[in-house]
N, C-alpha and C positions, 0 to 999 in steps of 0.2 A: 454525498453519500456513495459507497463504494458499490457500483453497478454490476461489475464484472470482474472477476480475477482469474486470470489464466496461469496454469503452473505447467511448466514441461521440464522433466529430467531434473527434479528438485528431491533432494533427500530419496524418499522411497517412491515417490509420486513418477509414473511414467509421463502421463499427461491428464490435467484435470481444467474443466472450464466451469466456473460457478458463476451463476446469475443471481442477481440480488433486487428483489422488490422492494419498494418504500415500505417504511413500517418495521415492526419488532421482529427479529429472526433468532432462533436459538439454535446453536449447533451443539450437539452433545454427543458422549461416546463413551466406550470403555477406556481404561487406562491403555496406551498404546494404539490407540485408534487414529490417532493423527492431528489431532486438534493442535498440538505444538506445532507441528509442521506448518500450519495455515499462519500461525502467529509469527513464526520465523520468516515466512514467504512475505508478508505484509510488513514486518520490520525492515527487511532488505529493501523493499520498494522505498521506504521512507528514509533510506540513508543509513540504515546500520552497516557496520563492516561486516565483509564476508570472508569466506574461505574458502578452500577446495572440498571440505567434508560435506559443502550442501549439494554439490554435483552428484546424481545419481550414479551408482557403480555401471561402469561401461559407457557412460555418456560422456562426450566432450563438453559440454556445457550445460547450464541450468538456465532456465529463461522465466521470469516473473513479470508479468502484465496486470495493471489494474487501472480500470476505468473508471474515473470518479465524476460524478455531476456536483456542480458548483450552483449554489441557490442564486437567485437573481440579485439579492441583496449583498451577495459577497463577491460578484462577478468584477465589478470595477476594481476592487482592491487586488483581486487575484490578478486581473489582466495588467494591473501596474507593477505587480511585483515579477510576474513572468516577463514583461517588457523589458524591465530593468535588468535581469538576468539574461535575457536575449532567447526566451523560452517560450514566446506566446505560441498558441495553437490556432487551429482554424475555428475552433467553435468555443464562443465564450462562456457557454455553459458546461463545458466538460475539460478536464485534464486527465492525460494518459500518463502514468508512470510504468517505466519498464526498467528492469535490472536483469543483467547478464552475468552469471558467475562462470570461470572457466575452470577446466579441471586442474590447470597449473595454478589456481588461486587468484588469478587476476580478475578484476570485474568491471563492468561499463554499466552506467547509468543514462538513461533517457528520460527526458521530461517532453511530452508532445513531440516525440520522436527526434528530438535533437540531443545530442550528447552533451552531457554536463557532468560536473563534479558532485560527489556526494553530499557536499555541503549546500549546492543549489538544491539538490534534491530535497533534501531537509527543511531548508529555507522555504521552499516554495509549498511544501506540505504544511508548514507551521502555519501559515496563514489561512487555512480552511479546513484543518483537520486535528480532531482529539484521537489519540490512539493509545490506549494503555493496556498493559499486559506483563505479567511477571514482573520482571524489572526495569522495563523500559517503558517511558511516558513521553508523549508528544504534547504538548499544550497548544491550543489554538489560540490565538491573539485577535481573533476575530469571533466574538461572542454570538454572532448572528449567523454562522456558518453551521457546517455539519459536524456532528458528533458520531464519532465510531469509537466503541468501547469493548475493549476485548478482555476477559478476566479468567483468571483459572481457578477461581474459587470454585467449591461444590456447585454442580450443575452449570459449570463452564458454558459461557454464552457469547455470542457477539449482539451488540445492540446498535442499530443504526437509526439516528433519529434526527430531527431537524431541530436545532436548538434556537428558541426565540429570545435567548436572553441577550 
């Protein structure tokens, strides 16, 4: 489950920290309120390509960081994958994804504080996360893990739930 999302100098956002509790969460707003900016930020965390337009005007870089909790039944699989990629962290029940986009268009990804390729970021997230939104879909290969679903349909919402399938 996404526990915390931190965004700095991204699009029109100066600085924002969102903390999420377990259960159902709805984020709504008028057109132009910034819901798509949150989708773009999470997409970048999960390995989407970036460009300099994501950096807020006047800033030298944008930073997005997400802290995800991992269900106990998924921890062994996540740990094995992260070890294979050399990205294991200190806490078996948590994964921290970070993405930095510089004003010159270059970007850097980190998993658990360790630099990695975008492919490694996406591969690690595929193990325990479902993310859907607009044209991007990440599928979870471990059906007993966390589901996070974003949708841009009427009543735009983010749903975080534990999947028992």
